[in-house]
C-alpha beads as a LAMMPS data file, in Angstrom:
LAMMPS data file: protein, C-alpha beads

106 atoms
105 bonds

1 atom types
1 bond types

-500.0 500.0 xlo xhi
-500.0 500.0 ylo yhi
-500.0 500.0 zlo zhi

Masses

1 110.0

Atoms # bond

1 1 1 13.102 -5.399 4.773
2 1 1 10.791 -6.898 2.145
3 1 1 11.822 -8.965 -0.855
4 1 1 10.191 -9.091 -4.267
5 1 1 11.136 -12.128 -6.377
6 1 1 11.156 -12.182 -10.172
7 1 1 11.441 -15.046 -12.610
8 1 1 13.451 -14.033 -15.674
9 1 1 13.449 -15.541 -19.131
10 1 1 16.632 -14.979 -21.175
11 1 1 17.078 -11.433 -19.797
12 1 1 14.249 -10.282 -22.070
13 1 1 11.247 -10.911 -19.874
14 1 1 10.562 -11.047 -16.144
15 1 1 7.497 -11.494 -14.021
16 1 1 6.860 -11.068 -10.338
17 1 1 6.800 -14.470 -8.716
18 1 1 6.400 -13.586 -5.033
19 1 1 6.692 -10.887 -2.397
20 1 1 7.911 -11.614 1.112
21 1 1 7.640 -9.423 4.205
22 1 1 11.028 -10.577 5.455
23 1 1 14.334 -11.667 4.031
24 1 1 14.328 -14.634 6.409
25 1 1 11.122 -16.034 4.893
26 1 1 12.434 -15.390 1.385
27 1 1 15.656 -17.299 2.099
28 1 1 13.667 -20.234 3.484
29 1 1 11.600 -20.372 0.287
30 1 1 14.435 -19.699 -2.168
31 1 1 15.200 -23.349 -3.067
32 1 1 11.526 -23.960 -3.898
33 1 1 11.369 -20.721 -5.914
34 1 1 14.433 -21.673 -7.932
35 1 1 12.955 -25.099 -8.660
36 1 1 9.638 -23.553 -9.653
37 1 1 11.393 -21.133 -12.010
38 1 1 13.331 -23.986 -13.596
39 1 1 10.182 -26.113 -13.985
40 1 1 8.503 -23.257 -15.862
41 1 1 11.494 -22.705 -18.167
42 1 1 12.641 -19.444 -16.634
43 1 1 16.383 -18.925 -16.823
44 1 1 16.866 -17.021 -13.570
45 1 1 15.304 -16.232 -10.225
46 1 1 16.223 -12.737 -9.004
47 1 1 15.188 -10.573 -6.078
48 1 1 14.864 -6.940 -5.126
49 1 1 15.068 -5.835 -1.502
50 1 1 12.986 -2.861 -0.416
51 1 1 11.661 -1.202 2.709
52 1 1 7.930 -1.214 3.226
53 1 1 5.926 0.602 5.801
54 1 1 2.506 -0.785 6.554
55 1 1 -0.416 1.357 7.581
56 1 1 -2.872 -0.145 10.025
57 1 1 -6.139 -1.069 8.297
58 1 1 -8.043 0.825 11.001
59 1 1 -6.172 4.015 10.039
60 1 1 -7.090 3.506 6.393
61 1 1 -10.748 2.982 7.282
62 1 1 -10.680 6.068 9.503
63 1 1 -9.134 8.121 6.691
64 1 1 -11.775 6.889 4.269
65 1 1 -14.500 7.816 6.737
66 1 1 -13.309 11.395 7.264
67 1 1 -12.761 11.893 3.525
68 1 1 -16.295 10.627 2.868
69 1 1 -17.592 13.096 5.471
70 1 1 -15.699 15.889 3.738
71 1 1 -17.141 14.815 0.372
72 1 1 -20.657 14.965 1.822
73 1 1 -19.981 18.514 3.002
74 1 1 -18.771 19.480 -0.462
75 1 1 -21.842 17.911 -2.073
76 1 1 -24.183 19.621 0.410
77 1 1 -22.475 22.931 -0.163
78 1 1 -22.744 22.575 -3.945
79 1 1 -26.502 22.032 -3.648
80 1 1 -27.483 24.313 -0.784
81 1 1 -24.472 26.633 -0.358
82 1 1 -25.301 26.558 3.355
83 1 1 -22.386 24.750 4.990
84 1 1 -21.094 26.869 7.844
85 1 1 -17.470 27.871 8.266
86 1 1 -17.410 25.922 11.535
87 1 1 -18.508 22.729 9.763
88 1 1 -15.668 23.156 7.249
89 1 1 -13.149 23.763 10.033
90 1 1 -14.289 20.697 12.003
91 1 1 -14.189 18.465 8.937
92 1 1 -10.773 19.726 7.869
93 1 1 -9.428 19.309 11.417
94 1 1 -10.607 15.660 11.421
95 1 1 -8.903 14.994 8.091
96 1 1 -5.666 16.614 9.238
97 1 1 -5.724 14.690 12.538
98 1 1 -5.965 11.348 10.723
99 1 1 -3.259 12.357 8.217
100 1 1 -0.907 13.304 11.077
101 1 1 -1.612 9.996 12.816
102 1 1 -0.785 8.050 9.663
103 1 1 2.334 10.130 9.001
104 1 1 3.459 9.460 12.566
105 1 1 3.101 5.715 11.954
106 1 1 5.391 5.918 8.946

Bonds

1 1 1 2
2 1 2 3
3 1 3 4
4 1 4 5
5 1 5 6
6 1 6 7
7 1 7 8
8 1 8 9
9 1 9 10
10 1 10 11
11 1 11 12
12 1 12 13
13 1 13 14
14 1 14 15
15 1 15 16
16 1 16 17
17 1 17 18
18 1 18 19
19 1 19 20
20 1 20 21
21 1 21 22
22 1 22 23
23 1 23 24
24 1 24 25
25 1 25 26
26 1 26 27
27 1 27 28
28 1 28 29
29 1 29 30
30 1 30 31
31 1 31 32
32 1 32 33
33 1 33 34
34 1 34 35
35 1 35 36
36 1 36 37
37 1 37 38
38 1 38 39
39 1 39 40
40 1 40 41
41 1 41 42
42 1 42 43
43 1 43 44
44 1 44 45
45 1 45 46
46 1 46 47
47 1 47 48
48 1 48 49
49 1 49 50
50 1 50 51
51 1 51 52
52 1 52 53
53 1 53 54
54 1 54 55
55 1 55 56
56 1 56 57
57 1 57 58
58 1 58 59
59 1 59 60
60 1 60 61
61 1 61 62
62 1 62 63
63 1 63 64
64 1 64 65
65 1 65 66
66 1 66 67
67 1 67 68
68 1 68 69
69 1 69 70
70 1 70 71
71 1 71 72
72 1 72 73
73 1 73 74
74 1 74 75
75 1 75 76
76 1 76 77
77 1 77 78
78 1 78 79
79 1 79 80
80 1 80 81
81 1 81 82
82 1 82 83
83 1 83 84
84 1 84 85
85 1 85 86
86 1 86 87
87 1 87 88
88 1 88 89
89 1 89 90
90 1 90 91
91 1 91 92
92 1 92 93
93 1 93 94
94 1 94 95
95 1 95 96
96 1 96 97
97 1 97 98
98 1 98 99
99 1 99 100
100 1 100 101
101 1 101 102
102 1 102 103
103 1 103 104
104 1 104 105
105 1 105 106
Protein backbone atom coordinates (compact mmCIF):
# COMPACT_ATOMS: atom_id res chain seq x y z
CA UNK A 1 0.00 0.00 0.00
CA UNK A 2 1.44 3.38 -0.99
CA UNK A 3 0.79 6.70 0.73
CA UNK A 4 0.61 10.14 -0.85
CA UNK A 5 0.98 13.04 1.61
CA UNK A 6 -0.53 16.48 1.10
CA UNK A 7 0.05 19.74 2.92
CA UNK A 8 -3.17 21.74 3.18
CA UNK A 9 -3.64 25.44 3.71
CA UNK A 10 -6.97 26.48 5.27
CA UNK A 11 -8.89 23.78 3.34
CA UNK A 12 -8.58 25.92 0.21
CA UNK A 13 -5.26 24.74 -1.15
CA UNK A 14 -3.22 21.55 -0.99
CA UNK A 15 0.00 20.38 -2.54
CA UNK A 16 1.65 17.01 -2.74
CA UNK A 17 4.43 16.86 -0.19
CA UNK A 18 5.64 13.27 -0.53
CA UNK A 19 4.85 9.79 -1.80
CA UNK A 20 5.87 6.67 0.08
CA UNK A 21 5.96 3.08 -1.17
CA UNK A 22 4.85 1.77 2.21
CA UNK A 23 2.69 2.85 5.09
CA UNK A 24 5.47 1.85 7.49
CA UNK A 25 7.90 4.36 5.97
CA UNK A 26 5.20 7.03 5.93
CA UNK A 27 4.46 6.52 9.64
CA UNK A 28 8.17 6.77 10.46
CA UNK A 29 8.38 10.10 8.62
CA UNK A 30 5.05 11.53 9.80
CA UNK A 31 6.40 13.61 12.73
CA UNK A 32 8.94 15.28 10.43
CA UNK A 33 6.26 15.88 7.78
CA UNK A 34 3.94 17.50 10.31
CA UNK A 35 6.75 19.75 11.52
CA UNK A 36 7.67 20.68 7.96
CA UNK A 37 4.05 21.55 7.18
CA UNK A 38 3.83 23.72 10.29
CA UNK A 39 7.12 25.47 9.47
CA UNK A 40 5.77 26.38 6.03
CA UNK A 41 2.47 27.70 7.43
CA UNK A 42 0.30 24.84 6.21
CA UNK A 43 -2.64 24.11 8.47
CA UNK A 44 -2.83 20.35 7.98
CA UNK A 45 -0.90 17.31 6.82
CA UNK A 46 -3.17 14.69 5.24
CA UNK A 47 -2.62 11.41 3.44
CA UNK A 48 -4.23 9.21 0.84
CA UNK A 49 -3.59 5.47 0.76
CA UNK A 50 -3.56 3.73 -2.61
CA UNK A 51 -2.41 0.52 -4.23
CA UNK A 52 0.35 0.75 -6.78
CA UNK A 53 1.64 -1.90 -9.07
CA UNK A 54 5.12 -1.41 -10.42
CA UNK A 55 6.21 -2.61 -13.82
CA UNK A 56 9.79 -3.78 -14.15
CA UNK A 57 11.89 -1.25 -16.08
CA UNK A 58 13.11 -4.07 -18.33
CA UNK A 59 9.50 -4.78 -19.36
CA UNK A 60 8.97 -1.12 -20.20
CA UNK A 61 12.14 -1.04 -22.29
CA UNK A 62 11.10 -4.24 -24.05
CA UNK A 63 7.66 -2.78 -24.79
CA UNK A 64 9.24 0.38 -26.16
CA UNK A 65 11.53 -1.70 -28.37
CA UNK A 66 8.74 -3.78 -29.92
CA UNK A 67 6.56 -0.70 -30.43
CA UNK A 68 9.48 1.05 -32.15
CA UNK A 69 9.90 -2.01 -34.39
CA UNK A 70 6.20 -1.88 -35.24
CA UNK A 71 6.49 1.85 -36.01
CA UNK A 72 9.38 1.14 -38.39
CA UNK A 73 7.22 -1.42 -40.19
CA UNK A 74 4.42 1.11 -40.52
CA UNK A 75 6.82 3.74 -41.84
CA UNK A 76 8.37 1.28 -44.31
CA UNK A 77 4.95 0.20 -45.48
CA UNK A 78 3.83 3.81 -45.98
CA UNK A 79 6.85 4.45 -48.22
CA UNK A 80 7.27 1.17 -50.07
CA UNK A 81 3.97 -0.67 -49.48
CA UNK A 82 6.07 -3.84 -49.46
CA UNK A 83 5.85 -5.17 -45.91
CA UNK A 84 4.82 -8.81 -46.04
CA UNK A 85 1.90 -10.25 -44.10
CA UNK A 86 4.37 -12.47 -42.23
CA UNK A 87 6.36 -9.43 -41.06
CA UNK A 88 3.15 -7.85 -39.72
CA UNK A 89 2.18 -11.07 -37.95
CA UNK A 90 5.62 -11.46 -36.34
CA UNK A 91 5.69 -7.85 -35.18
CA UNK A 92 2.16 -8.01 -33.79
CA UNK A 93 2.92 -11.31 -32.03
CA UNK A 94 5.96 -9.68 -30.34
CA UNK A 95 3.87 -6.74 -29.17
CA UNK A 96 1.13 -9.00 -27.83
CA UNK A 97 3.67 -11.23 -26.05
CA UNK A 98 5.15 -8.26 -24.18
CA UNK A 99 1.68 -6.89 -23.34
CA UNK A 100 0.65 -10.28 -21.90
CA UNK A 101 3.85 -10.45 -19.86
CA UNK A 102 3.21 -7.00 -18.39
CA UNK A 103 -0.46 -7.79 -17.72
CA UNK A 104 0.62 -10.96 -15.94
CA UNK A 105 2.91 -8.90 -13.69
CA UNK A 106 0.01 -6.69 -12.66
